[in-house]
ZAVEX-277445 format. One record per residue: residue number from 1; x, y, z of N, C-alpha, C in turn. Coordinates in Angstrom, 3 decimals, m for minus. Layout:
! residues N
NUM / X / Y / Z / X / Y / Z / X / Y / Z
...
END
This chain:
! residues 198
1 / m26.426 / 4.480 / 15.625 / m25.048 / 4.806 / 15.338 / m24.576 / 3.891 / 14.211
2 / m23.977 / 4.453 / 13.182 / m23.475 / 3.663 / 12.067 / m22.163 / 2.999 / 12.452
3 / m21.792 / 1.984 / 11.666 / m20.528 / 1.305 / 11.913 / m19.363 / 2.284 / 11.799
4 / m19.422 / 3.154 / 10.797 / m18.338 / 4.117 / 10.601 / m18.183 / 5.014 / 11.821
5 / m19.314 / 5.502 / 12.365 / m19.264 / 6.364 / 13.550 / m18.683 / 5.609 / 14.729
6 / m19.144 / 4.351 / 14.913 / m18.642 / 3.538 / 16.017 / m17.134 / 3.332 / 15.914
7 / m16.663 / 2.975 / 14.706 / m15.245 / 2.715 / 14.530 / m14.403 / 3.968 / 14.711
8 / m14.917 / 5.102 / 14.231 / m14.194 / 6.362 / 14.418 / m14.105 / 6.679 / 15.906
9 / m15.230 / 6.515 / 16.640 / m15.221 / 6.796 / 18.083 / m14.272 / 5.855 / 18.810
10 / m14.282 / 4.566 / 18.430 / m13.376 / 3.603 / 19.064 / m11.936 / 4.002 / 18.808
11 / m11.641 / 4.394 / 17.592 / m10.272 / 4.787 / 17.246 / m9.857 / 6.026 / 18.045
12 / m10.793 / 6.971 / 18.219 / m10.481 / 8.193 / 18.971 / m10.187 / 7.881 / 20.434
13 / m10.896 / 6.878 / 21.005 / m10.644 / 6.497 / 22.388 / m9.260 / 5.867 / 22.544
14 / m8.886 / 5.050 / 21.549 / m7.595 / 4.374 / 21.628 / m6.438 / 5.284 / 21.228
15 / m6.681 / 6.123 / 20.222 / m5.628 / 6.986 / 19.685 / m6.199 / 8.400 / 19.528
16 / m6.197 / 9.205 / 20.592 / m6.799 / 10.533 / 20.516 / m6.158 / 11.378 / 19.412
17 / m7.021 / 11.934 / 18.566 / m6.588 / 12.829 / 17.494 / m7.564 / 13.985 / 17.426
18 / m7.271 / 14.958 / 16.567 / m8.170 / 16.087 / 16.392 / m9.518 / 15.596 / 15.870
19 / m10.590 / 16.258 / 16.282 / m11.936 / 15.871 / 15.851 / m12.073 / 16.066 / 14.338
20 / m12.668 / 15.084 / 13.640 / m12.821 / 15.223 / 12.192 / m13.880 / 16.265 / 11.846
21 / m13.728 / 16.862 / 10.672 / m14.710 / 17.842 / 10.197 / m15.955 / 17.098 / 9.731
22 / m17.014 / 17.853 / 9.442 / m18.266 / 17.261 / 8.957 / m18.040 / 16.515 / 7.642
23 / m17.253 / 17.105 / 6.741 / m16.978 / 16.466 / 5.453 / m16.204 / 15.166 / 5.660
24 / m15.244 / 15.174 / 6.584 / m14.475 / 13.964 / 6.870 / m15.356 / 12.888 / 7.477
25 / m16.276 / 13.298 / 8.357 / m17.195 / 12.318 / 8.942 / m18.100 / 11.727 / 7.874
26 / m18.566 / 12.558 / 6.940 / m19.430 / 12.072 / 5.858 / m18.660 / 11.089 / 4.974
27 / m17.407 / 11.433 / 4.638 / m16.582 / 10.556 / 3.808 / m16.314 / 9.240 / 4.546
28 / m16.022 / 9.318 / 5.840 / m15.771 / 8.113 / 6.639 / m17.016 / 7.244 / 6.704
29 / m18.190 / 7.875 / 6.819 / m19.444 / 7.134 / 6.872 / m19.690 / 6.417 / 5.545
30 / m19.472 / 7.126 / 4.433 / m19.644 / 6.521 / 3.113 / m18.669 / 5.364 / 2.940
31 / m17.420 / 5.600 / 3.314 / m16.393 / 4.580 / 3.174 / m16.736 / 3.353 / 4.023
32 / m17.234 / 3.587 / 5.237 / m17.620 / 2.482 / 6.107 / m18.710 / 1.619 / 5.498
33 / m19.707 / 2.269 / 4.903 / m20.796 / 1.520 / 4.261 / m20.275 / 0.715 / 3.075
34 / m19.435 / 1.325 / 2.267 / m18.879 / 0.621 / 1.104 / m17.958 / m0.514 / 1.548
35 / m17.180 / m0.279 / 2.581 / m16.221 / m1.278 / 3.061 / m16.943 / m2.517 / 3.582
36 / m18.113 / m2.341 / 4.181 / m18.863 / m3.490 / 4.698 / m19.201 / m4.485 / 3.598
37 / m19.341 / m4.011 / 2.371 / m19.615 / m4.901 / 1.250 / m18.476 / m5.875 / 0.973
38 / m17.291 / m5.582 / 1.494 / m16.125 / m6.441 / 1.281 / m15.764 / m7.250 / 2.520
39 / m16.628 / m7.250 / 3.527 / m16.323 / m7.914 / 4.801 / m16.044 / m9.404 / 4.615
40 / m16.842 / m10.088 / 3.805 / m16.655 / m11.532 / 3.628 / m15.328 / m11.849 / 2.953
41 / m14.979 / m11.088 / 1.906 / m13.722 / m11.363 / 1.215 / m12.529 / m11.021 / 2.101
42 / m12.650 / m9.974 / 2.900 / m11.578 / m9.647 / 3.847 / m11.432 / m10.754 / 4.885
43 / m12.556 / m11.274 / 5.363 / m12.511 / m12.335 / 6.365 / m11.866 / m13.599 / 5.797
44 / m12.163 / m13.916 / 4.528 / m11.554 / m15.110 / 3.924 / m10.035 / m15.024 / 3.953
45 / m9.498 / m13.878 / 3.564 / m8.046 / m13.718 / 3.585 / m7.525 / m13.710 / 5.019
46 / m8.210 / m12.991 / 5.907 / m7.774 / m12.899 / 7.306 / m7.763 / m14.271 / 7.967
47 / m8.768 / m15.087 / 7.674 / m8.848 / m16.430 / 8.269 / m7.692 / m17.301 / 7.806
48 / m7.328 / m17.195 / 6.533 / m6.202 / m17.988 / 6.049 / m4.871 / m17.474 / 6.582
49 / m4.745 / m16.174 / 6.746 / m3.499 / m15.616 / 7.273 / m3.298 / m15.981 / 8.742
50 / m4.373 / m15.891 / 9.525 / m4.260 / m16.121 / 10.971 / m4.482 / m17.573 / 11.365
51 / m5.042 / m18.367 / 10.467 / m5.369 / m19.773 / 10.733 / m6.357 / m19.922 / 11.890
52 / m7.217 / m18.903 / 12.050 / m8.204 / m18.935 / 13.129 / m9.372 / m18.034 / 12.762
53 / m10.588 / m18.533 / 12.951 / m11.765 / m17.706 / 12.678 / m11.816 / m16.498 / 13.605
54 / m11.543 / m16.715 / 14.887 / m11.608 / m15.631 / 15.869 / m10.564 / m14.562 / 15.577
55 / m9.326 / m14.988 / 15.332 / m8.278 / m14.018 / 15.015 / m8.554 / m13.328 / 13.690
56 / m9.155 / m14.066 / 12.759 / m9.528 / m13.477 / 11.474 / m10.561 / m12.374 / 11.650
57 / m11.560 / m12.617 / 12.501 / m12.570 / m11.593 / 12.776 / m11.938 / m10.362 / 13.417
58 / m11.018 / m10.596 / 14.358 / m10.327 / m9.468 / 14.998 / m9.510 / m8.678 / 13.984
59 / m8.873 / m9.383 / 13.060 / m8.063 / m8.714 / 12.042 / m8.934 / m7.887 / 11.105
60 / m10.096 / m8.401 / 10.742 / m11.012 / m7.636 / 9.889 / m11.509 / m6.399 / 10.633
61 / m11.826 / m6.544 / 11.919 / m12.271 / m5.396 / 12.708 / m11.172 / m4.333 / 12.765
62 / m9.943 / m4.757 / 12.986 / m8.818 / m3.814 / 13.009 / m8.644 / m3.146 / 11.642
63 / m8.891 / m3.908 / 10.579 / m8.811 / m3.347 / 9.228 / m9.833 / m2.239 / 9.054
64 / m11.072 / m2.481 / 9.505 / m12.111 / m1.454 / 9.398 / m11.773 / m0.227 / 10.240
65 / m11.241 / m0.451 / 11.422 / m10.861 / 0.670 / 12.290 / m9.808 / 1.524 / 11.597
66 / m8.797 / 0.876 / 11.046 / m7.734 / 1.616 / 10.361 / m8.247 / 2.303 / 9.098
67 / m9.131 / 1.632 / 8.376 / m9.659 / 2.221 / 7.141 / m10.470 / 3.473 / 7.435
68 / m11.332 / 3.411 / 8.444 / m12.148 / 4.572 / 8.791 / m11.264 / 5.696 / 9.313
69 / m10.281 / 5.348 / 10.135 / m9.398 / 6.374 / 10.699 / m8.569 / 7.064 / 9.617
70 / m8.256 / 6.337 / 8.547 / m7.453 / 6.946 / 7.482 / m8.265 / 7.130 / 6.206
71 / m9.579 / 7.295 / 6.352 / m10.452 / 7.432 / 5.181 / m10.074 / 8.632 / 4.316
72 / m9.486 / 9.643 / 4.922 / m9.082 / 10.819 / 4.159 / m7.966 / 10.493 / 3.162
73 / m7.275 / 9.371 / 3.356 / m6.204 / 8.985 / 2.443 / m6.719 / 8.240 / 1.215
74 / m7.967 / 7.763 / 1.272 / m8.528 / 7.051 / 0.118 / m9.001 / 8.069 / m0.903
75 / m8.344 / 8.071 / m2.053 / m8.646 / 9.070 / m3.087 / m9.404 / 8.466 / m4.259
76 / m10.102 / 7.399 / m4.023 / m10.819 / 6.734 / m5.105 / m10.016 / 5.554 / m5.605
77 / m10.512 / 4.881 / m6.616 / m9.835 / 3.698 / m7.135 / m10.487 / 2.443 / m6.601
78 / m9.719 / 1.391 / m6.499 / m10.233 / 0.094 / m6.082 / m10.244 / 0.009 / m4.554
79 / m11.423 / 0.146 / m3.967 / m11.567 / 0.114 / m2.513 / m11.151 / m1.240 / m1.949
80 / m11.503 / m2.314 / m2.647 / m11.172 / m3.654 / m2.146 / m9.650 / m3.818 / m2.044
81 / m8.917 / m3.375 / m3.048 / m7.453 / m3.477 / m3.018 / m6.884 / m2.647 / m1.870
82 / m7.451 / m1.464 / m1.655 / m6.996 / m0.592 / m0.566 / m7.234 / m1.263 / 0.785
83 / m8.394 / m1.901 / 0.948 / m8.717 / m2.602 / 2.198 / m7.805 / m3.808 / 2.400
84 / m7.510 / m4.547 / 1.324 / m6.596 / m5.681 / 1.438 / m5.215 / m5.222 / 1.880
85 / m4.782 / m4.077 / 1.383 / m3.465 / m3.560 / 1.772 / m3.457 / m3.224 / 3.262
86 / m4.529 / m2.613 / 3.747 / m4.635 / m2.294 / 5.176 / m4.648 / m3.578 / 5.994
87 / m5.408 / m4.584 / 5.539 / m5.496 / m5.859 / 6.257 / m4.117 / m6.524 / 6.326
88 / m3.404 / m6.514 / 5.223 / m2.065 / m7.132 / 5.208 / m1.129 / m6.410 / 6.172
89 / m1.153 / m5.087 / 6.155 / m0.298 / m4.327 / 7.076 / m0.682 / m4.582 / 8.530
90 / m1.988 / m4.681 / 8.794 / m2.446 / m4.974 / 10.158 / m1.988 / m6.365 / 10.581
91 / m2.030 / m7.324 / 9.657 / m1.570 / m8.683 / 9.964 / m0.077 / m8.685 / 10.283
92 / 0.706 / m7.957 / 9.502 / 2.152 / m7.895 / 9.754 / 2.417 / m7.283 / 11.124
93 / 1.693 / m6.207 / 11.462 / 1.845 / m5.591 / 12.787 / 1.487 / m6.578 / 13.894
94 / 0.381 / m7.302 / 13.711 / m0.058 / m8.297 / 14.684 / 0.984 / m9.406 / 14.824
95 / 1.503 / m9.876 / 13.720 / 2.509 / m10.938 / 13.739 / 3.750 / m10.488 / 14.502
96 / 4.194 / m9.271 / 14.238 / 5.381 / m8.748 / 14.930 / 5.121 / m8.592 / 16.430
97 / 3.922 / m8.124 / 16.774 / 3.562 / m7.978 / 18.192 / 3.555 / m9.335 / 18.886
98 / 2.993 / m10.336 / 18.234 / 2.891 / m11.669 / 18.836 / 4.248 / m12.357 / 18.953
99 / 5.199 / m11.966 / 18.123 / 6.541 / m12.525 / 18.213 / 7.171 / m12.217 / 19.568
100 / 6.801 / m11.067 / 20.142 / 7.379 / m10.626 / 21.406 / 6.464 / m10.891 / 22.598
101 / 5.322 / m11.546 / 22.346 / 4.354 / m11.806 / 23.401 / 4.623 / m13.195 / 23.994
102 / 5.026 / m13.270 / 25.275 / 5.321 / m14.581 / 25.856 / 4.074 / m15.401 / 26.154
103 / 2.912 / m14.760 / 26.202 / 1.667 / m15.458 / 26.516 / 0.935 / m15.777 / 25.226
104 / 0.673 / m17.042 / 24.994 / m0.068 / m17.460 / 23.804 / m1.263 / m18.272 / 24.265
105 / m2.350 / m18.187 / 23.518 / m3.537 / m18.963 / 23.835 / m4.382 / m18.293 / 24.904
106 / m5.177 / m19.071 / 25.602 / m6.069 / m18.552 / 26.612 / m7.383 / m19.297 / 26.571
107 / m8.300 / m18.902 / 27.429 / m9.582 / m19.607 / 27.489 / m10.382 / m19.483 / 26.206
108 / m10.259 / m18.344 / 25.512 / m11.065 / m18.160 / 24.311 / m10.505 / m18.910 / 23.100
109 / m9.386 / m19.611 / 23.255 / m8.845 / m20.372 / 22.135 / m9.343 / m21.804 / 22.104
110 / m10.066 / m22.212 / 23.133 / m10.610 / m23.569 / 23.163 / m11.778 / m23.621 / 22.195
111 / m11.727 / m24.580 / 21.289 / m12.789 / m24.682 / 20.286 / m13.877 / m25.618 / 20.790
112 / m15.114 / m25.129 / 20.826 / m16.201 / m26.028 / 21.239 / m16.416 / m27.099 / 20.176
113 / m17.029 / m28.190 / 20.584 / m17.278 / m29.245 / 19.608 / m18.225 / m28.722 / 18.527
114 / m17.946 / m29.123 / 17.312 / m18.727 / m28.661 / 16.175 / m19.919 / m29.578 / 16.002
115 / m21.085 / m28.975 / 15.876 / m22.290 / m29.770 / 15.681 / m22.354 / m30.259 / 14.242
116 / m22.876 / m31.444 / 14.065 / m23.065 / m31.973 / 12.717 / m24.163 / m31.174 / 12.019
117 / m24.058 / m30.993 / 10.707 / m25.082 / m30.234 / 9.994 / m26.416 / m30.963 / 10.027
118 / m27.475 / m30.181 / 10.088 / m28.811 / m30.767 / 10.048 / m29.114 / m31.187 / 8.615
119 / m30.008 / m32.143 / 8.475 / m30.336 / m32.658 / 7.149 / m30.819 / m31.571 / 6.200
120 / m31.588 / m30.594 / 6.715 / m32.139 / m29.571 / 5.834 / m31.063 / m28.627 / 5.320
121 / m29.875 / m28.658 / 5.948 / m28.783 / m27.816 / 5.491 / m28.022 / m28.462 / 4.336
122 / m28.204 / m29.731 / 4.133 / m27.467 / m30.434 / 3.093 / m28.084 / m30.159 / 1.728
123 / m27.210 / m30.030 / 0.736 / m27.658 / m29.784 / m0.622 / m28.429 / m30.991 / m1.126
124 / m29.665 / m30.789 / m1.508 / m30.540 / m31.835 / m2.033 / m30.617 / m33.046 / m1.122
125 / m30.395 / m32.827 / 0.174 / m30.443 / m33.918 / 1.155 / m29.542 / m35.084 / 0.776
126 / m28.475 / m34.810 / 0.060 / m27.573 / m35.870 / m0.357 / m26.334 / m35.827 / 0.528
127 / m26.316 / m36.683 / 1.530 / m25.231 / m36.700 / 2.505 / m23.894 / m37.041 / 1.845
128 / m23.918 / m37.932 / 0.871 / m22.683 / m38.341 / 0.210 / m22.036 / m37.163 / m0.541
129 / m22.846 / m36.386 / m1.267 / m22.331 / m35.210 / m1.990 / m21.773 / m34.200 / m0.995
130 / m22.484 / m34.003 / 0.085 / m22.033 / m33.047 / 1.107 / m20.700 / m33.491 / 1.712
131 / m20.571 / m34.763 / 2.025 / m19.330 / m35.269 / 2.608 / m18.179 / m35.173 / 1.612
132 / m18.460 / m35.449 / 0.338 / m17.431 / m35.334 / m0.687 / m16.949 / m33.885 / m0.815
133 / m17.873 / m32.950 / m0.788 / m17.500 / m31.530 / m0.849 / m16.651 / m31.148 / 0.359
134 / m16.999 / m31.660 / 1.524 / m16.210 / m31.359 / 2.730 / m14.787 / m31.896 / 2.606
135 / m14.647 / m33.094 / 2.029 / m13.317 / m33.684 / 1.857 / m12.492 / m32.841 / 0.890
136 / m13.092 / m32.475 / m0.233 / m12.384 / m31.658 / m1.225 / m12.022 / m30.298 / m0.628
137 / m12.982 / m29.669 / 0.040 / m12.721 / m28.368 / 0.659 / m11.617 / m28.469 / 1.700
138 / m11.616 / m29.535 / 2.472 / m10.578 / m29.725 / 3.497 / m9.213 / m29.914 / 2.843
139 / m9.173 / m30.659 / 1.734 / m7.905 / m30.869 / 1.031 / m7.375 / m29.557 / 0.447
140 / m8.268 / m28.746 / m0.111 / m7.857 / m27.449 / m0.668 / m7.382 / m26.527 / 0.447
141 / m8.131 / m26.482 / 1.549 / m7.728 / m25.640 / 2.686 / m6.386 / m26.100 / 3.241
142 / m6.187 / m27.408 / 3.305 / m4.926 / m27.947 / 3.807 / m3.771 / m27.582 / 2.872
143 / m4.013 / m27.683 / 1.563 / m2.977 / m27.324 / 0.588 / m2.644 / m25.840 / 0.685
144 / m3.655 / m25.000 / 0.852 / m3.415 / m23.560 / 1.018 / m2.635 / m23.285 / 2.299
145 / m2.955 / m24.007 / 3.352 / m2.283 / m23.788 / 4.640 / m0.805 / m24.149 / 4.570
146 / m0.446 / m25.092 / 3.689 / 0.957 / m25.490 / 3.568 / 1.781 / m24.480 / 2.773
147 / 1.116 / m23.564 / 2.067 / 1.841 / m22.522 / 1.338 / 2.421 / m21.520 / 2.325
148 / 3.444 / m20.811 / 1.899 / 3.978 / m19.728 / 2.729 / 2.933 / m18.620 / 2.807
149 / 3.078 / m17.727 / 3.789 / 2.129 / m16.614 / 3.920 / 2.058 / m15.793 / 2.643
150 / 3.214 / m15.524 / 2.028 / 3.242 / m14.726 / 0.802 / 2.521 / m15.428 / m0.338
151 / 2.779 / m16.723 / m0.505 / 2.146 / m17.477 / m1.588 / 0.641 / m17.575 / m1.364
152 / 0.233 / m17.849 / m0.127 / m1.191 / m17.954 / 0.189 / m1.893 / m16.619 / m0.074
153 / m1.255 / m15.528 / 0.334 / m1.850 / m14.204 / 0.150 / m2.021 / m13.895 / m1.328
154 / m0.990 / m14.166 / m2.125 / m1.058 / m13.830 / m3.543 / m2.120 / m14.677 / m4.248
155 / m2.269 / m15.933 / m3.865 / m3.310 / m16.791 / m4.453 / m4.700 / m16.273 / m4.091
156 / m4.903 / m15.946 / m2.821 / m6.231 / m15.495 / m2.387 / m6.585 / m14.142 / m3.006
157 / m5.623 / m13.245 / m3.134 / m5.891 / m11.963 / m3.778 / m6.201 / m12.161 / m5.258
158 / m5.498 / m13.083 / m5.886 / m5.767 / m13.404 / m7.287 / m7.177 / m13.971 / m7.438
159 / m7.574 / m14.854 / m6.520 / m8.921 / m15.427 / m6.562 / m10.009 / m14.375 / m6.340
160 / m9.666 / m13.307 / m5.623 / m10.624 / m12.227 / m5.385 / m10.792 / m11.331 / m6.604
161 / m10.024 / m11.586 / m7.647 / m10.195 / m10.843 / m8.889 / m9.341 / m9.592 / m8.993
162 / m8.385 / m9.406 / m8.106 / m7.509 / m8.250 / m8.205 / m6.536 / m8.460 / m9.366
163 / m6.215 / m7.370 / m10.051 / m5.243 / m7.456 / m11.133 / m3.854 / m7.628 / m10.535
164 / m2.899 / m8.009 / m11.366 / m1.524 / m8.175 / m10.880 / m0.972 / m6.846 / m10.361
165 / m1.359 / m5.748 / m11.005 / m0.915 / m4.428 / m10.551 / m1.484 / m4.113 / m9.174
166 / m2.772 / m4.437 / m8.963 / m3.398 / m4.192 / m7.665 / m2.789 / m5.085 / m6.584
167 / m2.509 / m6.341 / m6.932 / m1.868 / m7.249 / m5.971 / m0.486 / m6.714 / m5.612
168 / 0.243 / m6.217 / m6.609 / 1.571 / m5.651 / m6.356 / 1.476 / m4.465 / m5.405
169 / 0.434 / m3.639 / m5.578 / 0.247 / m2.489 / m4.687 / m0.074 / m2.943 / m3.270
170 / m0.925 / m3.970 / m3.141 / m1.282 / m4.493 / m1.820 / m0.043 / m5.050 / m1.117
171 / 0.778 / m5.792 / m1.857 / 1.937 / m6.446 / m1.265 / 3.157 / m5.538 / m1.176
172 / 3.114 / m4.416 / m1.895 / 4.241 / m3.498 / m1.878 / 5.461 / m4.041 / m2.596
173 / 5.230 / m4.691 / m3.744 / 6.346 / m5.234 / m4.519 / 6.095 / m4.980 / m6.000
174 / 7.030 / m5.376 / m6.837 / 6.916 / m5.166 / m8.279 / 5.931 / m6.162 / m8.893
175 / 5.360 / m5.778 / m10.042 / 4.408 / m6.648 / m10.743 / 5.088 / m7.948 / m11.156
176 / 6.340 / m7.875 / m11.567 / 7.075 / m9.082 / m11.944 / 7.204 / m10.059 / m10.793
177 / 7.392 / m9.526 / m9.593 / 7.473 / m10.371 / m8.396 / 6.141 / m11.073 / m8.165
178 / 5.033 / m10.331 / m8.352 / 3.693 / m10.919 / m8.187 / 3.498 / m12.048 / m9.184
179 / 3.896 / m11.802 / m10.451 / 3.731 / m12.839 / m11.478 / 4.493 / m14.109 / m11.105
180 / 5.730 / m13.952 / m10.642 / 6.511 / m15.146 / m10.295 / 5.939 / m15.836 / m9.058
181 / 5.454 / m15.053 / m8.073 / 4.860 / m15.670 / m6.876 / 3.591 / m16.438 / m7.230
182 / 2.753 / m15.843 / m8.093 / 1.520 / m16.528 / m8.511 / 1.880 / m17.819 / m9.238
183 / 2.853 / m17.747 / m10.134 / 3.256 / m18.930 / m10.903 / 3.746 / m20.045 / m9.967
184 / 4.635 / m19.684 / m9.025 / 5.165 / m20.693 / m8.094 / 4.073 / m21.247 / m7.181
185 / 3.189 / m20.367 / m6.691 / 2.120 / m20.812 / m5.788 / 1.148 / m21.737 / m6.516
186 / 0.800 / m21.398 / m7.750 / m0.104 / m22.264 / m8.525 / 0.540 / m23.623 / m8.788
187 / 1.834 / m23.611 / m9.113 / 2.532 / m24.873 / m9.372 / 2.539 / m25.734 / m8.109
188 / 2.764 / m25.113 / m6.957 / 2.769 / m25.852 / m5.696 / 1.387 / m26.429 / m5.405
189 / 0.345 / m25.632 / m5.624 / m1.022 / m26.122 / m5.401 / m1.358 / m27.260 / m6.351
190 / m0.944 / m27.129 / m7.619 / m1.191 / m28.221 / m8.571 / m0.528 / m29.511 / m8.093
191 / 0.678 / m29.396 / m7.579 / 1.394 / m30.574 / m7.073 / 0.678 / m31.159 / m5.854
192 / 0.235 / m30.276 / m4.952 / m0.457 / m30.741 / m3.737 / m1.775 / m31.423 / m4.054
193 / m2.453 / m30.949 / m5.108 / m3.795 / m31.452 / m5.430 / m3.806 / m32.307 / m6.688
194 / m2.659 / m32.878 / m7.043 / m2.565 / m33.628 / m8.297 / m3.477 / m34.855 / m8.297
195 / m3.845 / m35.375 / m7.140 / m4.750 / m36.519 / m7.074 / m6.117 / m36.229 / m7.658
196 / m6.515 / m34.964 / m7.694 / m7.831 / m34.608 / m8.247 / m7.799 / m34.437 / m9.761
197 / m6.627 / m34.478 / m10.369 / m6.502 / m34.253 / m11.807 / m6.775 / m35.526 / m12.611
198 / m6.879 / m36.626 / m11.953 / m7.079 / m37.907 / m12.671 / m8.460 / m37.979 / m13.253
END
């Protein structure tokens, strides 16, 4: 069973709809295969939006479910931008749902202790370089986390190579708004990371 078939079946169980035609199933299958190529980039954005690897994975799965279920609406163009728009809408829905949920956390939110990397995983077996990269990466992740959701999203979409027009479509705002958000977010990041400019 392909991922597209699985996701379509899961969606049908949760939200019963008319059975898709053969052509729709073929298009959904093609779309599912193409969408999998963007799984890592979708996860990067989802992880920053949710501030959790587990919630990020769930958000990406929901994105794929929605994309396959509405594959008939994709008329070509930039698939990655279309998927980012679905992911953002799914995140907003999740955020609104959680606002009204009195129960937060649970057993699956406990993070197990992280194992130290093995020596063979380190670049050129240089522990100092690896530790320095971890510090820099942690500082960048921390600076991104301090941005607002909108600023963080616009920066990550920009880093993914989307044009300002595509980012505007994903966010549902004007191109001028995207330009000003990118400018403000970059300025904030420069200020947060000014220690590295020396």
